[in-house]
N, C-alpha and C positions, 0 to 999 in steps of 0.2 A: 538289785536298783540304788537309784543315787537322793540323797536328799535335797529337792532346791527350794531356795527360799524366794519368795513371789512379796514382792512390795511395792509401795506404792506409798508416798509421802512420809519416807521412811517408817511404816508400819509394816511387819512383816508374817509371813504366814510360813512355814514350815511339811511341805509336801514331799513324800518319794514316787517319782517318776523314772522311766526306764531310759528318756530321751530328755535334753534341752528343749528340743522343739514341741514333747508333748508337754512337758511344763511352760511351754511359753504360751500354748495352745488354753492350758489349763487359763491362765492369768489374761489373754485372753476375753475369756467367754466374763470374766470379773469385772470387765467395765474397762475404760482407757488409762492409760497411763498406768498399768501392771508390769513390773516387768520379773522377768524368775534367771536365775542365777544360778550357778552348779556353787553347793555348800557344805556340802561332804560325799563321795564317793560311797560312800557307805550307807544303806540307807538308816535312817532315825527310825526304832521303834517306838509304835503307836502310845499315844501318851493317854493314860487317863484320867481325868480330870475328877479331883474330889471336890465338895464343897467346902474345904479350905482352900482350896484354890478357885473358887468361882466367889470364895468371898474377900480374897486377898485381891485377888485382880478388879473386882467390885470395887472396892474400898479405893484402888491404888487409880483405877479411871475417874471417882469422884474426887478424892483428895486432887487428881490435877485439876479437876473441871475449879474447885474451889481456888486453885493457886491460882487460875486465868479467871476469875473474875480478881482477884485481888491485884492479878497485874497491872489487871484493867479498871485499876481505881475506882470499883464500885459503890455510888454511894448507898448511905443507910435507903432508902427508897428502892434501888434498883435491889440492894437484898430482896427487902422484904417482898420485892415481886417475884424477884426466884423463890424465894423460900416458900410461897404461896400456891406457890404454880410448879415449881418441882417436888412438892412435899411424895408424890408415888414415888419419884425417878432413889430419895432417901429410903425409901421401904424395901424398895426392889432390890439396893446395894445392900444394906442389912441384910436377906434375906439368902443374898448373893445368886439372886436371880436375874442373871446372864442374857439365857435368852429372851426375857420377858421385857429387859430395857431395851433393846430394839427395840421392837413394838413402838414404849413409850415414849422411847428419844423420837422416832419417827413422824411418830403421831403430833411432840406439838409445832405450832405455828411460829418462826423466828423469823424477826428477830426478837428475842426476849431480853425483857432488863437493858437494851443500850447494848448489854456485853455477850449475850445467847446468842452466837450468829446461825446464819445457815452453816457457813462452814463448816464452824465449829460444830456443831452437831454431826455435818459428815463425817466430821476425822473420828469422833468419840465415835459413831455407826461404825466406823473402816475400821478403827481398836478392836471393837466389840468383835465385829464378823473375820476379822483376822484369828482374836484368841478363839473361839468356837473350830472354827476350819483349819487349825493350823494343828498336824499329829497325833 
C-alpha cells in the first residue's frame, strides 16, 4: 500500500491506500477541493499521538491564531472581546484537548471582533481535522 497526501488549502493529511483512485475517492468524501497525490510508494506506519503531540499541535494552532490577530492589528477592545469569548479555547489548548477544540470552534458565531472570520475558523477546523485524520 502507498501513502497519499490529501490536501486542501495547503493543509495536508496522510493516509495509506492501494491506488490513487481510492485515495481521491476518500478525498472527495471530505468535501470540495480536497486533492490526493502520491506521497510515498511505501505505506507510512500508523502514528500514535501522545498527549505531548496533542499539546504541541494545540499550542502551535493557538500561536497561529494569535499571530493572525496581530497581523490584523487588532485593537485593545477587539483583543478583550476575543479573550472573553475564547477563554474556553485557551483552556482546551492548555489541556491538549484536540477533539474538543473542533466542537468549540464550530459552535462560535463568527465573525468575532472583526478579525476571527468564518474563513479563519473553517481553516482552523480543517487543520485540526487533518491532524486527527492523518496516520
